[in-house]
C-alpha positions in Angstrom: 116.4 61.7 107.1 115.8 62.0 110.8 114.8 64.6 113.4 114.6 65.0 117.1 113.1 67.5 119.5 115.8 68.8 121.7 113.6 70.9 124.0 110.6 73.3 124.1 111.5 76.4 126.1 109.7 79.8 126.4 107.2 78.7 123.7 110.0 77.9 121.3 110.8 74.4 119.9 114.4 73.5 119.2 114.8 70.8 116.5 117.9 68.9 115.2 117.4 67.6 111.7 119.6 65.3 109.6 119.5 65.0 105.8 120.9 61.7 104.5 123.6 61.5 101.9 121.3 60.3 99.1 118.8 63.2 99.6 121.6 65.7 99.9 123.1 64.4 96.6 119.7 64.7 94.9 119.7 68.4 96.1 123.2 69.0 94.8 122.2 67.5 91.4 119.2 69.7 91.2 121.4 72.7 92.1 123.8 71.7 89.3 121.0 71.6 86.7 120.0 75.1 87.7 123.4 76.6 88.0 124.8 75.1 84.8 122.3 77.2 82.8 123.6 80.4 84.4 127.4 80.2 84.1 130.0 80.1 81.4 133.4 78.3 81.0 135.5 78.8 77.9 135.4 75.7 75.7 132.0 74.6 76.8 128.6 75.6 75.5 126.3 77.3 78.1 124.3 74.6 79.9 126.6 71.8 78.7 129.3 72.0 81.3 129.9 68.6 83.1 129.3 68.9 86.9 132.9 67.8 87.7 134.3 70.6 85.5 131.8 73.1 87.0 132.9 72.2 90.6 136.6 72.2 89.7 136.4 75.6 88.0 134.2 77.4 90.6 134.5 75.2 93.6 131.9 72.8 95.0 130.5 75.6 97.1 128.8 77.0 94.0 126.1 74.4 94.4 125.7 74.5 98.2 123.3 77.5 98.5 120.9 76.2 95.9 121.1 72.6 97.2 120.0 73.9 100.6 117.0 75.5 99.1 116.0 72.2 97.6 116.5 69.9 100.6 116.1 72.0 103.8 112.4 73.0 103.4 111.3 69.4 102.7 113.4 68.1 105.6 111.9 70.7 107.9 108.3 69.9 106.9 108.9 66.2 107.3 110.4 66.9 110.8 107.3 68.9 111.8 105.1 65.9 110.8 107.3 63.4 112.6 107.6 65.4 115.8 104.0 66.7 115.7 105.2 70.3 116.0 102.7 73.1 115.0 104.7 76.3 114.3 103.0 79.7 114.6 105.8 81.8 113.2 108.7 81.7 110.7 111.5 79.4 111.8 115.2 80.3 112.4 117.7 78.0 110.7 121.2 77.2 111.9 122.7 75.3 109.0 125.8 73.1 109.6 128.7 72.7 107.2 127.6 71.0 104.0 129.9 68.4 102.4 129.3 66.2 99.5 129.1 62.6 100.5 128.3 63.4 104.2 125.1 63.7 106.2 123.9 67.3 106.5 122.9 68.4 110.0 121.0 71.6 110.8 119.1 73.1 113.8 115.8 74.9 113.8 114.2 77.2 116.4 110.5 77.8 115.8 107.8 79.5 117.9 105.0 77.2 119.0 101.7 77.8 120.7 102.5 78.8 124.3 101.1 77.2 127.4 98.4 79.4 128.7 97.5 79.3 132.4 94.4 81.3 132.9 94.0 83.5 136.0 90.9 85.2 137.4 88.2 85.6 134.8 85.3 86.7 136.9 85.0 89.7 139.1 87.8 91.6 137.4 87.7 95.2 138.8 88.2 98.0 136.2 87.5 101.7 136.2 86.4 103.1 132.9 86.1 106.8 132.0 82.4 107.5 131.2 80.9 110.6 129.7 77.4 111.6 128.8 76.2 113.4 125.7 75.0 116.9 126.8 72.8 119.4 125.0 76.0 121.4 124.5 77.4 118.5 122.4 74.3 118.5 120.3 74.5 122.3 119.9 78.1 121.9 118.7 77.1 119.3 116.1 74.2 121.4 114.9 76.6 124.4 114.4 78.9 122.1 112.5 76.0 121.3 110.2 75.2 125.0 109.7 78.9 125.6 108.8 78.9 122.6 106.4 75.9 123.9 104.6 76.7 127.6 104.7 76.5 129.7 101.6 79.6 131.5 100.3 78.8 135.2 99.6 81.2 137.5 97.7 82.8 140.4 99.6 83.5 143.1 97.1 84.9 145.9 99.2 85.5 144.5 102.7 88.9 143.0 103.6 89.4 139.3 104.2 88.9 137.9 107.7 89.6 134.6 109.5 87.1 132.0 108.2 86.7 133.6 104.7 87.5 131.7 101.6 89.9 133.5 99.2 90.6 132.6 95.6 94.2 133.4 94.9 97.0 133.2 92.3 100.5 132.7 93.7 104.1 132.0 92.6 106.5 130.7 95.2 110.2 131.6 94.9 113.3 130.7 96.8 116.2 133.2 96.3 114.1 134.8 93.6 113.7 131.7 91.6 110.3 129.9 91.2 110.3 126.3 92.4 108.5 123.3 91.1 105.0 122.9 92.6 105.0 126.4 94.0 102.6 128.0 91.4 98.8 128.1 91.5 95.9 129.9 89.8 92.4 130.5 91.2 93.3 128.4 94.2 90.6 128.4 96.9 91.9 128.6 100.4 89.9 129.0 103.7 91.8 131.3 106.0 92.3 129.5 109.3 92.1 126.0 107.8 95.8 125.5 108.3 96.1 123.6 105.0 98.8 125.8 103.5 102.4 126.4 104.7 102.4 127.6 108.4 102.3 131.4 108.5 100.9 131.9 105.0 97.2 132.2 105.7 97.5 134.7 108.5 99.3 137.1 106.2 96.4 137.2 103.8 94.0 138.5 106.4 93.1 142.2 105.8 93.7 142.1 102.0 90.9 143.1 99.7 89.9 141.5 96.3 92.4 142.7 93.6 95.2 143.3 96.1 98.6 141.6 96.0 101.3 140.8 98.6 104.6 139.1 98.9 104.0 136.5 101.6 107.2 135.4 103.4 107.3 131.9 104.9 109.7 129.3 106.1 109.1 125.7 105.1 109.0 123.3 108.1 112.1 121.3 108.8 110.1 118.1 108.5 108.4 119.1 105.2 107.7 116.2 102.9 109.7 117.7 100.0 113.3 117.4 101.2 114.6 120.1 98.8 112.2 122.7 100.3 112.5 121.7 104.0 113.7 124.5 106.3 114.1 127.0 103.5 112.8 130.6 103.3 110.4 131.3 100.5 108.4 134.2 99.1 104.9 133.7 97.6 103.9 136.5 95.2 100.1 136.3 95.9 97.2 138.1 94.3 93.7 137.9 95.9 91.1 137.4 93.1 88.0 137.0 95.2 86.9 136.9 98.8 83.9 135.0 100.0 82.5 134.7 103.5 80.3 132.0 105.0 76.7 133.0 105.5 75.2 130.7 108.1 71.6 129.8 107.6 69.1 129.8 110.5 68.3 126.5 112.2 64.7 126.3 111.2 62.4 123.7 109.6 63.4 124.8 106.1 67.0 124.1 106.9 66.1 120.6 108.3 64.1 119.8 105.2 66.9 120.7 102.8 69.7 118.9 104.6 67.8 115.8 105.9 64.7 113.7 105.5 63.1 115.4 108.5 60.3 117.9 108.4 61.3 119.9 111.5 64.5 121.1 113.1 63.4 119.5 116.3 63.3 116.1 114.6 66.7 116.7 113.1 68.1 117.7 116.5 66.6 114.5 118.1 68.3 112.4 115.4 71.6 114.1 115.8 71.4 113.5 119.6 70.5 109.9 119.1 73.4 109.3 116.7 75.8 111.0 119.2 74.6 108.8 122.0 75.0 105.6 119.9 78.5 106.6 118.8 79.4 107.5 122.4 78.1 104.1 123.6 80.0 102.3 120.9 83.2 104.1 121.8 82.8 103.5 125.5 82.0 99.8 125.0 85.3 99.6 123.1 87.1 101.3 126.0 85.5 98.9 128.5 86.4 95.8 126.6 90.0 97.0 126.2 90.3 97.7 129.9 88.8 94.3 130.9 91.0 92.4 128.5 94.1 94.2 129.8 93.2 93.2 133.4 92.4 89.6 132.4 95.8 89.3 130.6 97.5 90.5 133.8 96.0 87.5 135.6 97.4 85.0 133.1 100.7 83.3 132.8 101.8 83.2 129.1 105.3 83.0 127.7 105.5 84.6 124.2 108.2 83.8 121.7 110.0 86.8 120.2 109.1 85.7 116.7 105.4 85.9 117.6 105.8 89.4 119.1 107.5 90.4 115.9 104.6 89.1 113.8 102.2 91.2 115.9 104.4 94.2 115.4 104.3 93.7 111.6 100.5 93.7 111.8 100.5 96.9 113.8 102.9 98.5 111.3 100.8 97.4 108.3 97.6 98.8 109.9 99.4 102.1 110.7 100.7 102.4 107.2 97.2 101.9 105.8 95.8 104.5 108.2 98.3 107.3 107.3 98.2 106.4 103.6 94.5 107.3 103.6 95.7 110.8 104.5 98.3 110.8 101.7 101.3 110.2 103.9 103.9 107.5 103.4 105.6 105.8 106.3 108.9 107.4 105.2 107.2 110.9 105.2 105.8 110.1 108.7 109.2 109.3 110.1 110.6 112.4 108.5 107.8 114.6 109.9 108.2 113.1 113.4 112.0 113.0 113.3 111.9 109.2 114.1 112.7 106.0 112.3 111.4 102.4 112.0 113.5 101.1 114.9 112.2 103.8 117.3 108.6 103.0 116.1 109.2 99.3 116.7 110.6 99.9 120.2 107.5 102.0 121.1 105.1 99.4 119.7 106.7 96.2 121.1 104.8 96.3 124.4 101.5 96.7 122.5 102.5 93.8 120.2 103.3 91.5 123.1 100.1 92.5 124.8 98.1 91.8 121.7 99.7 88.4 121.2 99.0 87.4 124.8 95.4 88.6 124.5 94.8 86.4 121.4 96.2 83.3 123.1 94.2 84.0 126.3 90.9 84.4 124.4 91.6 81.2 122.4 92.1 79.4 125.7 88.9 80.8 127.2 87.0 79.7 124.1 88.5 76.2 124.5 87.8 75.9 128.3 84.3 77.5 128.3 83.2 75.6 125.2 81.2 78.4 123.7 78.7 77.2 121.0 76.9 79.1 118.2 73.3 78.7 117.2 72.2 78.6 113.6 70.4 81.9 114.2 73.6 83.6 115.4 75.6 82.4 112.4 72.8 83.5 110.0 72.7 86.9 111.6 76.5 87.3 111.3 76.3 86.3 107.6 73.6 88.9 107.1 75.7 91.6 108.7 78.7 90.6 106.5 76.5 90.7 103.4 75.4 94.3 104.2 79.1 95.3 104.7 80.0 93.6 101.4 77.0 95.1 99.6 75.9 91.7 98.3 72.9 89.4 98.9 72.9 86.6 101.4 73.7 83.8 98.9 76.6 85.8 97.4 78.0 86.4 100.9 77.8 82.7 101.7 79.6 81.9 98.5 82.3 84.5 99.3 82.8 83.1 102.8 83.0 79.4 101.8 86.8 79.2 102.4 86.8 81.2 105.7 83.6 80.2 107.5 85.5 78.3 110.2 87.5 81.5 110.9 84.3 83.6 111.0 82.8 81.2 113.5 85.9 81.1 115.6 85.9 84.9 115.7 82.3 84.8 116.8 83.3 82.6 119.7 86.1 85.0 120.6 83.5 87.8 120.8 81.6 85.6 123.2 84.7 85.2 125.3 85.2 88.9 125.4 81.6 89.5 126.3 81.8 86.9 129.0 84.7 88.8 130.7 82.8 92.1 130.4 79.6 90.6 131.8 81.4 89.2 134.8 83.6 92.2 135.5 83.1 94.8 138.3 83.0 98.0 136.3 83.1 101.4 138.0 82.8 104.7 136.3 85.2 107.5 136.6 85.1 111.1 135.2 86.4 111.3 131.7 89.7 113.0 131.3 90.1 116.1 129.1 91.4 114.1 126.1 88.4 111.7 126.5 86.0 114.6 126.5 87.6 116.1 123.4 86.8 112.9 121.5 83.2 113.8 121.6 83.8 116.2 118.7 85.1 113.3 116.6 81.8 111.3 116.9 80.1 110.8 113.5 76.5 111.9 112.8 
């Protein structure tokens, strides 16, 4: 066997590999021993057909595909060792014509680590939207807590209002025929929660306990159940009970019941502190993202398409996990958004390329700056991981035995990111409306 490196261009290595006659014949013989067990020829017992009869009956090509599976991977791995090529993505093979008794030649294109030419690393100018936690933000969070711990009180005579919780029985029909999944008994529904079919909840406002109504709705065109999407339906609905939220006063008694604090002032201070911490964490993330984006712009990095595709697969996998936690499959998401995988891929490719370039840039910075880790830093990281895993330190160390080098490398990458941030020129700008709205998403 032999191999030669034709060229390295745009972070892709082009190899030409030869498989000698003897090795190819060994592959064909292995393929024969596999195939002979799977085919039948009249007059021969299964598995006992001589190779020459097999090839004469089906053609020699019957062995070629399996033979390639036996010889190509080994030849490829040997070529990588000989040429000292370190691939970072799956290769693309261009297999030549295979003929028994002749040398097999094939070509391979494989992505390799790109050359990274770092640009400006210090004094990067970025403008980051900054926002402060106000007393109004704290008030909003305190009201959310009041709502969360509100008591439900029966309304016996008064009609239902927005925000009330109704307990209902319903039977959904299309063209007068009940459909599967459209029936419920003693179902609790908060009016205004928008958890039911659009237009349904509003039609229950004004009903009293014991009253019934035929609620007419239209299923959304992008509804997850295709047999219902876009169809008119009538829900025969009976209101069994109506309850409204009775908010409790924000006093010391409330604070004692919902927290470990004695006074409502202590609870409020804790809420504010948590909002400030969450806001700082979010803004640190935004700052790092902006600085990294500016740093990548200063670099020269050629990324192979196969590497970009790997990054896209990572983005897709993370997105699928995120929406699956909400009970939505990727197929349902595409149906709901009237899109498809190809459109999603085209939208995400710029981000995938940017992520790949960022990773290579940070690896180069770690290499050039020679960041080191102290024993104390490593121990602290293991402690944090142990807390996340819910195990003690010794168990965490045991769990990390095979990946400790990766953990340490990631710690050095964090140092590289912090280096860029510490040496950047960061100016604040007023947060846009969408940034301000994110305050409501901060956790207690």
